[in-house]
C-alpha positions as CSV (number, residue, x, y, z in Angstrom):
1,M,168.9,88.8,98.5
2,T,165.7,87.2,98.2
3,K,165.8,83.6,100.0
4,F,162.6,81.5,98.6
5,A,163.1,78.9,100.7
6,T,161.3,78.5,103.9
7,S,163.1,78.0,107.3
8,R,162.7,73.9,109.0
9,P,163.1,74.3,112.3
10,L,162.6,70.6,113.2
11,A,165.7,69.6,109.6
12,D,168.2,68.8,112.6
13,P,167.7,65.4,113.3
14,E,168.4,66.3,116.8
15,A,166.0,68.9,117.1
16,A,162.7,66.2,115.2
17,A,163.4,63.1,117.6
18,R,163.3,66.0,120.9
19,K,159.8,66.7,119.1
20,L,159.2,63.1,118.8
21,V,159.5,62.5,122.7
22,E,158.1,65.5,123.4
23,I,154.6,64.2,121.3
24,A,155.1,60.5,122.9
25,A,154.8,61.5,126.5
26,A,151.8,63.6,125.5
27,T,150.2,61.3,123.7
28,P,148.3,58.4,125.7
29,A,149.7,55.2,125.2
30,V,147.5,51.8,124.7
31,Q,148.9,48.8,126.0
32,D,152.5,48.2,127.3
33,G,152.8,51.5,127.5
34,R,153.1,51.3,123.3
35,I,151.6,54.9,121.1
36,H,150.5,54.0,118.3
37,I,152.9,56.0,115.5
38,E,150.6,57.4,113.3
39,R,149.1,59.2,116.4
40,I,152.9,60.7,116.1
41,N,152.9,61.9,113.5
42,S,149.8,63.8,112.7
43,Q,151.1,65.7,115.5
44,F,154.4,66.0,114.2
45,V,152.7,66.8,110.8
46,A,150.5,69.3,111.8
47,Q,153.2,71.2,113.6
48,L,155.1,71.6,110.8
49,K,152.3,73.7,109.5
50,G,150.2,70.1,108.0
51,S,152.7,69.7,105.0
52,K,153.0,66.1,104.2
53,G,155.9,63.8,103.5
54,H,158.5,65.8,106.0
55,P,161.7,63.3,106.8
56,E,162.2,65.2,109.9
57,F,159.5,62.5,111.0
58,G,161.5,59.7,109.5
59,A,165.5,61.2,110.7
60,G,164.0,61.9,114.0
61,I,162.0,58.1,114.5
62,A,165.7,57.1,113.5
63,F,167.6,59.6,116.1
64,A,165.6,58.8,118.5
65,K,165.9,54.8,118.4
66,E,169.8,55.4,117.8
67,R,169.9,57.4,121.3
68,G,167.6,55.0,122.8
69,W,164.1,57.2,123.6
70,L,162.4,55.3,121.9
71,E,161.5,51.8,120.6
72,V,159.7,51.2,117.6
73,H,158.1,47.7,116.9
74,E,159.6,45.5,113.9
75,S,156.3,46.3,111.5
76,G,156.3,49.9,112.2
77,T,153.4,50.8,113.9
78,Y,153.9,51.8,117.1
79,V,156.4,53.1,119.8
80,R,157.1,53.4,123.3
81,L,158.8,55.6,125.1
82,L,162.2,53.9,127.3
83,K,163.6,55.6,130.3
84,H,166.8,56.2,130.7
85,G,169.1,53.1,131.0
86,E,166.3,50.8,130.0
87,T,167.3,48.5,127.0
88,P,164.8,47.3,124.1
């Protein structure tokens, strides 16, 4: 049987969140530990072969925020990595 859809390695929200945290940790912060979200998004999309509109990014951000790995500013323009046990 032929498989028509390509596999999506970051379809699992936890895998996407881990990749986002990895990218954020490697991205230089601008001030107060803040990292512009578009810098993370561009690298994330580039690793997914450059196609746009991946729901994996949003699901990964939501998962990382829920787990306390990332703090997302209310404007949505930047994130901040949280240390284990730190609250936003």
